[in-house]
C-alpha positions as CSV (number, residue, x, y, z in Angstrom):
1,M,2.0,-4.1,-47.5
2,A,1.8,-4.2,-43.7
3,R,4.7,-2.6,-41.8
4,S,6.4,-3.3,-38.5
5,M,6.2,-0.8,-35.7
6,T,9.9,-1.3,-34.9
7,G,12.7,0.6,-36.6
8,C,15.0,3.6,-36.5
9,G,15.9,6.4,-38.9
10,E,18.3,9.3,-39.0
11,G,18.2,12.4,-41.2
12,F,20.5,15.4,-41.8
13,A,20.0,18.7,-43.5
14,D,21.7,22.1,-43.7
15,S,20.9,25.4,-45.3
16,Q,22.2,29.0,-44.9
17,G,24.3,28.1,-41.9
18,V,21.7,26.0,-40.1
19,V,22.6,22.4,-39.5
20,C,19.9,19.9,-38.3
21,R,20.0,16.2,-37.3
22,V,16.8,14.2,-36.6
23,E,16.8,10.7,-35.1
24,I,13.6,8.7,-34.8
25,R,13.3,5.4,-32.9
26,S,10.0,3.4,-33.0
27,V,8.8,0.5,-30.9
28,N,5.5,-1.3,-30.4
29,H,2.6,0.5,-28.8
30,R,-1.2,0.1,-29.0
31,H,-1.6,3.8,-30.0
32,F,0.5,6.7,-31.4
33,K,2.8,8.1,-28.8
34,C,5.6,10.6,-29.5
35,T,8.3,11.9,-27.2
36,I,10.5,14.7,-28.6
37,R,13.8,15.8,-27.1
38,T,15.3,19.1,-28.3
39,R,17.2,22.1,-27.0
40,E,15.6,25.1,-25.3
41,G,13.7,27.4,-27.6
42,F,12.8,24.8,-30.2
43,H,9.9,23.4,-28.3
44,L,7.5,25.7,-30.2
45,L,8.1,23.6,-33.3
46,E,7.1,20.3,-31.6
47,P,3.4,20.5,-32.8
48,R,4.6,20.8,-36.4
49,L,7.1,18.1,-36.0
50,E,4.5,15.7,-34.4
51,A,2.0,16.5,-37.2
52,A,4.7,15.6,-39.8
53,L,5.2,12.3,-38.0
54,R,1.5,11.5,-37.8
55,E,1.2,11.9,-41.5
56,R,3.5,8.9,-42.0
57,I,3.0,6.8,-38.8
58,R,-0.3,5.7,-37.3
59,R,0.8,3.5,-34.4
60,G,3.9,3.0,-32.3
61,S,5.9,4.7,-29.6
62,L,8.4,7.2,-31.0
63,Q,11.5,8.7,-29.4
64,V,12.5,11.7,-31.5
65,S,15.8,13.6,-31.0
66,L,16.2,17.0,-32.6
67,E,19.6,18.7,-32.8
68,V,20.0,22.1,-34.3
69,T,23.3,24.0,-34.6
70,G,24.7,26.9,-36.6
71,T,23.4,30.4,-37.0
72,A,20.0,29.5,-35.5
73,V,21.5,28.8,-32.1
74,P,23.3,31.6,-30.2
75,S,26.8,30.7,-29.0
76,G,26.5,32.7,-25.7
77,R,25.7,31.3,-22.3
78,R,24.0,33.0,-19.4
79,L,24.4,32.6,-15.6
80,D,21.2,31.7,-13.7
81,R,21.8,33.9,-10.6
82,E,18.8,32.6,-8.7
83,Q,19.9,29.0,-9.1
84,L,23.5,29.9,-8.1
85,A,22.3,31.8,-5.0
86,A,20.2,28.8,-3.9
87,Y,23.3,26.5,-4.2
88,L,25.4,29.0,-2.2
89,D,22.8,29.2,0.5
90,D,22.7,25.4,0.8
91,W,26.5,25.3,0.8
92,E,26.9,27.9,3.6
93,S,24.2,26.3,5.7
94,F,25.9,22.9,5.4
95,C,29.2,24.4,6.4
96,D,27.8,26.3,9.4
97,T,25.9,23.3,10.9
98,R,29.2,21.3,10.8
99,G,31.6,24.0,11.8
100,L,33.4,24.0,8.5
101,P,34.9,27.1,6.9
102,T,32.9,28.4,4.0
103,P,34.8,28.2,0.7
104,Q,35.4,31.6,-0.9
105,A,35.5,30.3,-4.5
106,I,32.4,29.4,-6.4
107,D,34.1,27.6,-9.3
108,P,32.9,24.1,-8.1
109,L,29.3,25.4,-8.3
110,L,29.4,26.4,-11.9
111,G,29.2,22.8,-13.1
112,L,26.0,22.1,-11.2
113,P,22.8,21.6,-13.2
114,G,21.0,24.9,-14.1
115,V,23.8,27.3,-13.2
116,L,25.1,28.0,-16.7
117,Q,22.5,27.8,-19.5
118,D,22.7,28.3,-23.2
119,S,21.1,31.4,-24.4
120,P,17.8,30.6,-26.1
121,P,17.4,31.5,-29.8
122,D,14.9,34.1,-30.6
123,T,11.5,33.1,-32.1
124,A,12.3,34.4,-35.6
125,A,15.5,32.3,-35.8
126,V,13.6,29.2,-34.7
127,E,10.8,29.8,-37.2
128,A,13.4,30.3,-40.0
129,S,15.0,26.9,-39.2
130,W,11.8,24.9,-39.8
131,P,12.4,24.2,-43.5
132,V,15.8,22.6,-42.6
133,I,14.2,20.6,-39.7
134,Q,11.4,19.5,-42.0
135,T,13.9,18.2,-44.6
136,A,15.9,16.3,-42.0
137,T,12.7,14.9,-40.5
138,T,11.6,13.6,-44.0
139,A,14.9,11.9,-44.5
140,A,14.7,10.3,-41.1
141,L,11.2,9.1,-41.8
142,D,12.2,7.7,-45.2
143,Q,15.0,5.6,-43.5
144,L,12.6,4.5,-40.7
145,D,10.0,3.6,-43.2
146,A,12.4,1.4,-45.2
147,M,13.3,-0.5,-42.1
148,R,9.7,-0.9,-41.0
149,R,8.7,-2.2,-44.5
150,A,11.6,-4.7,-44.6
151,E,10.6,-6.1,-41.2
152,G,6.9,-6.0,-42.2
153,D,7.6,-8.2,-45.2
154,A,9.2,-10.8,-42.9
155,L,6.3,-10.6,-40.5
156,V,3.7,-11.0,-43.3
157,A,5.6,-14.1,-44.6
158,D,5.5,-15.7,-41.2
159,L,1.8,-14.8,-40.7
160,E,1.0,-16.3,-44.1
161,Q,2.7,-19.6,-43.1
162,A,0.6,-19.6,-39.9
163,C,-2.6,-19.1,-41.9
164,Q,-1.7,-22.0,-44.1
165,E,-1.1,-24.2,-41.1
166,I,-4.5,-23.1,-39.7
167,D,-6.2,-24.0,-43.0
168,R,-4.6,-27.5,-42.9
169,L,-5.7,-28.1,-39.3
170,V,-9.3,-26.9,-40.1
171,T,-9.3,-29.4,-43.0
172,V,-8.1,-32.2,-40.6
173,I,-10.9,-31.4,-38.1
174,R,-13.6,-31.1,-40.8
175,Q,-12.7,-34.5,-42.2
176,R,-12.6,-36.1,-38.8
177,V,-16.1,-35.0,-37.7
178,P,-18.1,-37.6,-39.7
179,E,-15.7,-40.3,-38.6
180,V,-16.3,-39.4,-35.0
181,V,-20.1,-39.7,-35.4
182,A,-19.7,-43.1,-37.1
183,E,-17.3,-44.4,-34.5
184,H,-19.7,-43.3,-31.7
185,R,-22.5,-45.1,-33.4
186,L,-20.5,-48.4,-33.5
187,R,-19.4,-48.1,-29.9
188,L,-23.0,-47.3,-28.9
189,L,-24.2,-50.4,-30.8
190,E,-21.7,-52.6,-29.0
191,R,-22.6,-51.3,-25.6
192,V,-26.3,-51.6,-26.2
193,A,-25.9,-55.1,-27.5
194,K,-24.1,-56.2,-24.4
195,V,-26.7,-54.6,-22.1
196,L,-29.7,-56.1,-24.1
197,E,-28.1,-59.5,-24.1
198,S,-27.7,-59.5,-20.3
199,H,-31.3,-58.3,-19.7
200,Q,-32.9,-60.1,-22.6
201,A,-34.5,-56.9,-23.9
202,S,-34.6,-55.1,-27.2
203,L,-34.0,-51.5,-28.5
204,S,-35.7,-49.9,-31.5
205,E,-33.7,-48.4,-34.4
206,N,-35.4,-45.1,-33.8
207,D,-34.0,-44.9,-30.2
208,L,-30.5,-45.6,-31.5
209,I,-30.8,-43.0,-34.2
210,R,-32.0,-40.4,-31.7
211,E,-29.1,-41.0,-29.4
212,V,-26.6,-40.6,-32.3
213,A,-28.4,-37.5,-33.5
214,L,-28.1,-36.0,-30.0
215,L,-24.3,-36.6,-29.9
216,A,-23.9,-35.1,-33.4
217,D,-25.9,-32.0,-32.3
218,R,-23.9,-31.5,-29.1
219,S,-20.6,-31.9,-30.8
220,D,-21.5,-29.9,-34.0
221,I,-18.6,-27.5,-34.8
222,S,-19.5,-26.7,-38.4
223,E,-20.4,-23.1,-37.6
224,E,-17.1,-22.6,-35.7
225,L,-15.1,-24.1,-38.6
226,V,-16.9,-21.7,-41.1
227,R,-16.1,-18.7,-38.9
228,L,-12.5,-19.8,-38.5
229,E,-12.1,-20.0,-42.3
230,S,-13.7,-16.6,-42.7
231,H,-11.5,-15.0,-40.1
232,V,-8.4,-16.5,-41.8
233,E,-9.5,-15.2,-45.2
234,Q,-10.0,-11.7,-43.7
235,F,-6.7,-11.9,-42.0
236,R,-4.9,-12.6,-45.2
237,S,-6.7,-9.7,-47.0
238,L,-5.7,-7.3,-44.3
239,L,-2.0,-8.1,-44.7
240,A,-2.0,-6.2,-47.9
241,D,-3.1,-3.0,-46.1
242,T,-0.6,-0.4,-44.9
243,A,-1.7,-0.2,-41.2
244,P,-3.9,-3.2,-40.3
245,G,-2.5,-3.8,-36.8
246,R,-5.6,-3.2,-34.8
247,S,-7.9,-5.2,-37.1
248,L,-5.4,-8.1,-37.0
249,D,-5.4,-8.0,-33.2
250,F,-9.2,-8.3,-33.2
251,L,-9.2,-11.2,-35.6
252,A,-6.6,-13.0,-33.6
253,Q,-8.8,-12.8,-30.6
254,E,-11.8,-14.1,-32.6
255,L,-9.7,-17.0,-33.9
256,G,-8.8,-17.9,-30.4
257,R,-12.5,-17.8,-29.3
258,E,-13.5,-20.2,-32.1
259,A,-10.7,-22.6,-31.3
260,N,-11.7,-22.7,-27.6
261,T,-15.3,-23.4,-28.6
262,I,-14.2,-26.3,-30.9
263,G,-12.1,-27.7,-28.1
264,S,-14.9,-27.6,-25.5
265,K,-17.4,-29.3,-27.9
266,S,-15.1,-32.0,-29.2
267,V,-15.0,-35.5,-27.5
268,D,-12.4,-36.9,-30.0
269,V,-8.7,-37.3,-29.2
270,T,-7.6,-36.6,-32.8
271,I,-9.6,-33.4,-32.9
272,A,-8.4,-32.4,-29.4
273,H,-4.8,-32.8,-30.6
274,A,-5.6,-30.7,-33.7
275,V,-7.1,-28.0,-31.5
276,V,-3.9,-27.8,-29.4
277,D,-1.9,-27.2,-32.6
278,L,-4.5,-24.8,-33.8
279,K,-4.2,-22.7,-30.6
280,S,-0.4,-22.7,-30.9
281,Q,-0.7,-21.2,-34.4
282,I,-3.2,-18.6,-33.3
283,E,-0.9,-17.6,-30.4
284,R,1.9,-17.2,-33.0
285,I,-0.4,-15.0,-35.1
286,R,-1.4,-12.9,-32.1
287,E,2.2,-12.3,-31.0
288,Q,3.3,-11.3,-34.6
289,A,0.2,-9.2,-35.3
290,A,1.1,-7.1,-32.2
291,N,4.3,-6.0,-34.0
292,I,2.4,-4.6,-37.0
293,E,1.4,-1.0,-37.4
């Protein structure tokens, strides 16, 4: 069944003193986009983490937070001497230009960004932590997938209702078309009769038939109605797929194109009102389909 692109999931795992937490948040996006936040030293695992995400998710914008603690992360911190020296130079220059005494203590500078940094873990420790990270990622993906499936079920139900309403409107339009031609024939007869009476002339039946046939040809929407029904049928069948979002987007555009053509060809008020309702349902479909993976 189709799934939504919106959801979140959280997973935990620990093994041999390594503790990992993975959080995944997903929102709508036309393509697959992944942003991973983690501590220094663990960036070398990002390609593997992204590959694991791509196996389960085809479309959406993902925000992934990776936290690792325990034996894989050194507890020591180091002083970035170059960064501290740059801060000191700026501090002394600021005081000199304003005639202020230069402070002798550097304690206030230690809290500035980049002065104190966590010691990065070594490559071997990072590599050894991957099984724990993989387990936590799988748990987060399972939770995310459950949320996306639940919302996807609701979206599919709403889209199915919209498809049913489109079917009903197509039936209304199809039944109205012969009536439009018959009514036009009657109006044409009345107008011609008045003109002929005033001018004491006559009109052959063939001329009348030709005029009615021209109107029927100009306002023929049978092909558009057939394509509409075909697109709706395809739309329904795609809702059973796991990731039909792009195909649904395309079909929604095609439905809108057919509805516009029907509206431009029609000269009947009843059909025009049905087309307005039809476009409303197609817009509803387009907006909901944009939420599906």
